C-alpha positions as CSV (number, residue, x, y, z in Angstrom):
1,M,-15.5,1.7,-15.8
2,D,-14.8,-0.9,-18.5
3,R,-11.0,0.4,-19.1
4,K,-10.5,0.5,-15.3
5,R,-11.7,-3.2,-15.2
6,E,-9.6,-4.1,-18.3
7,L,-6.3,-2.5,-16.6
8,R,-7.2,-4.5,-13.6
9,R,-7.4,-7.8,-15.2
10,H,-4.4,-7.1,-17.5
11,M,-2.0,-6.1,-14.5
12,L,-3.4,-8.7,-12.2
13,S,-2.6,-11.3,-14.9
14,R,0.9,-10.1,-15.3
15,L,1.6,-9.8,-11.7
16,R,0.7,-13.8,-11.5
17,Q,3.2,-14.1,-14.1
18,L,6.2,-12.6,-12.6
19,P,9.2,-15.0,-12.0
20,A,9.4,-15.6,-8.0
21,A,13.7,-14.9,-8.5
22,E,12.5,-11.6,-10.5
23,K,10.2,-10.6,-7.8
24,R,12.3,-11.4,-5.0
25,V,15.0,-9.2,-6.8
26,C,12.5,-6.1,-7.3
27,D,11.1,-6.2,-3.9
28,R,14.4,-5.8,-2.5
29,Q,15.0,-2.8,-4.6
30,I,11.9,-1.4,-3.8
31,A,12.5,-1.7,0.0
32,G,16.0,0.1,-0.8
33,Y,14.8,3.0,-2.5
34,L,12.3,3.1,0.4
35,Y,14.7,3.2,3.1
36,Q,16.6,5.9,1.8
37,W,13.4,8.0,0.9
38,T,13.5,11.3,3.3
39,P,9.5,10.6,4.3
40,W,10.5,7.4,5.2
41,K,13.3,8.2,7.2
42,Q,11.3,10.9,9.2
43,A,8.2,8.9,9.4
44,R,7.7,7.8,13.3
45,A,4.6,6.3,12.2
46,I,3.4,4.2,9.0
47,A,0.4,2.9,7.8
48,I,0.8,-0.1,5.8
49,T,-1.0,-3.4,4.5
50,V,0.4,-7.1,4.8
51,A,1.0,-7.9,1.1
52,R,-0.8,-10.6,-0.7
53,E,1.5,-12.9,-2.7
54,T,1.3,-10.7,-6.0
55,E,2.0,-7.6,-4.2
56,V,5.6,-6.2,-3.3
57,D,6.4,-8.2,0.0
58,T,5.7,-5.4,2.9
59,A,6.8,-8.1,5.6
60,P,10.4,-7.3,5.5
61,I,9.4,-3.5,5.5
62,I,7.2,-4.0,8.6
63,E,10.4,-5.4,10.0
64,Q,12.7,-2.8,9.0
65,A,10.4,0.0,10.6
66,W,10.0,-2.2,14.0
67,R,14.0,-2.0,13.8
68,E,13.9,1.5,13.3
69,G,11.5,2.2,16.1
70,K,8.3,3.3,13.9
71,K,4.8,2.3,15.1
72,V,3.0,0.3,12.3
73,G,-0.4,0.5,11.6
74,V,-2.0,-2.4,9.5
75,P,-5.7,-1.9,8.4
76,K,-8.9,-3.5,9.3
77,C,-11.5,-3.7,7.1
78,D,-15.2,-3.6,7.6
79,P,-16.5,-5.4,4.7
80,A,-20.5,-4.2,5.4
81,A,-19.6,-0.3,5.6
82,K,-16.6,-0.7,2.9
83,T,-14.3,1.4,5.7
84,M,-11.4,0.8,7.7
85,T,-9.3,1.4,10.3
86,F,-5.9,0.8,11.4
87,R,-4.7,-0.8,14.6
88,R,-1.0,-1.1,15.6
89,I,0.8,-4.3,15.7
90,V,4.1,-5.3,17.4
91,S,4.3,-8.8,16.2
92,F,2.9,-10.7,12.8
93,A,1.3,-13.0,15.7
94,Q,-1.1,-10.2,15.9
95,L,-2.5,-10.8,12.9
96,E,-5.1,-13.2,11.6
97,E,-6.7,-14.0,8.1
98,A,-10.0,-12.1,7.5
99,Y,-11.7,-10.4,4.9
100,A,-10.8,-11.5,1.3
101,G,-7.9,-13.4,2.6
102,L,-6.0,-10.5,3.9
103,L,-4.0,-10.7,7.1
104,E,-5.5,-8.2,9.6
105,P,-5.0,-7.2,13.2
106,I,-6.8,-9.3,16.0
107,E,-8.6,-6.8,17.8
108,E,-8.1,-7.8,21.2
109,Q,-4.4,-7.7,21.0
110,T,-3.9,-4.5,19.0
111,T,-4.8,-0.8,19.8
112,A,-6.3,1.5,17.4
113,M,-4.4,4.3,15.7
114,D,-6.0,7.6,14.4
115,R,-5.2,8.8,11.0
116,E,-3.2,11.8,12.6
117,E,-0.8,9.9,14.0
118,F,0.6,8.4,10.7
119,D,3.5,10.4,8.9
120,L,3.3,8.0,6.0
121,I,0.5,6.0,4.6
122,I,1.7,3.3,1.8
123,V,-1.2,2.8,-0.2
124,P,-1.9,-0.5,-2.0
125,G,-3.1,-1.0,-5.6
126,V,-2.5,-3.2,-8.9
127,C,-1.9,-0.2,-11.1
128,F,-0.7,3.3,-11.3
129,A,-0.9,6.1,-13.3
130,K,2.5,8.7,-13.2
131,N,0.0,11.4,-11.6
132,G,-0.7,9.1,-8.9
133,F,-4.1,7.7,-9.6
134,R,-4.5,3.9,-8.9
135,I,-6.8,0.9,-9.8
136,G,-7.0,-0.9,-6.5
137,Y,-9.0,-4.2,-5.9
138,G,-12.4,-2.4,-6.4
139,G,-13.6,-1.7,-2.8
140,G,-12.8,1.9,-2.5
141,Y,-11.7,1.5,1.0
142,Y,-8.6,4.0,0.7
143,D,-10.5,6.5,-1.4
144,R,-12.7,6.6,1.8
145,Y,-9.8,6.5,4.1
146,L,-7.3,9.5,2.6
147,P,-9.6,12.5,2.4
148,G,-8.4,14.8,5.0
149,A,-5.1,12.6,6.0
150,A,-2.1,14.9,6.5
151,A,0.1,11.9,6.3
152,V,2.5,11.8,3.2
153,T,0.9,9.0,0.7
154,A,2.9,6.5,-1.3
155,A,2.7,3.3,-3.2
156,L,5.1,0.3,-3.7
157,A,5.0,-1.0,-7.4
158,Y,6.8,-2.8,-10.0
159,S,8.0,-0.4,-12.9
160,F,5.7,-2.3,-15.1
161,Q,2.7,-1.4,-13.0
162,V,3.5,2.4,-13.6
163,V,1.1,3.5,-17.0
164,D,0.6,6.9,-18.4
165,D,-2.7,7.3,-17.5
166,I,-5.7,5.4,-15.6
167,P,-9.2,6.9,-16.1
168,A,-10.2,8.6,-12.4
169,E,-13.5,9.2,-11.3
170,E,-14.5,12.0,-8.9
171,H,-13.9,10.1,-5.6
172,D,-10.6,8.6,-6.5
173,V,-7.9,9.9,-4.2
174,P,-4.3,10.0,-5.8
175,V,-1.0,9.0,-3.9
176,E,1.6,11.4,-3.8
177,F,4.9,9.0,-4.8
178,I,5.2,5.9,-6.3
179,I,8.3,3.7,-5.2
180,T,9.3,1.4,-8.0
181,D,12.3,-0.9,-8.6
182,K,13.9,1.8,-10.6
183,G,13.5,4.6,-8.1
184,V,10.8,7.2,-6.6
185,I,8.3,8.7,-8.9
186,R,6.9,12.0,-7.6
187,C,3.6,12.3,-8.8
188,E,2.8,15.3,-10.7
189,R,-1.2,16.3,-11.4
């Protein structure tokens, strides 16, 4: 746990130091690789978070999904139970600031999406290993949500966020792919 905590702290610090201009270039490169990737092209419904400022910008990705006629599900967290559900959004106006400063769907304006509806789940994180294990923000929401999901799982990351190894625990669920500014990594276990 100490190594995970240290890796999370180190990577968050590095993310905060990424110059804005460099971040914009990398965000565009990552999105470019994503749009050319077969699972993206074939997906009819995607699950994705609305990024925080240090994460790969997902707003243009969500807009591209809408342009391509894809359904977009965004998570709604229940901090008491440490669980989440996904709700379909068709506009950024359907979001409100909620748990931990995240933008989440307004329940009255959105409809629930079942896990089985998704063809692609884009999983957030702070740090990723080449085998697909990740360090998130410490809530374990995705580790509880992903078991049993049939969708392809992927993460969006700057290449420096990908490291050789991350300590994994029994309940950790790895992603299958990592899309970086240098290309798509198929995670091998």
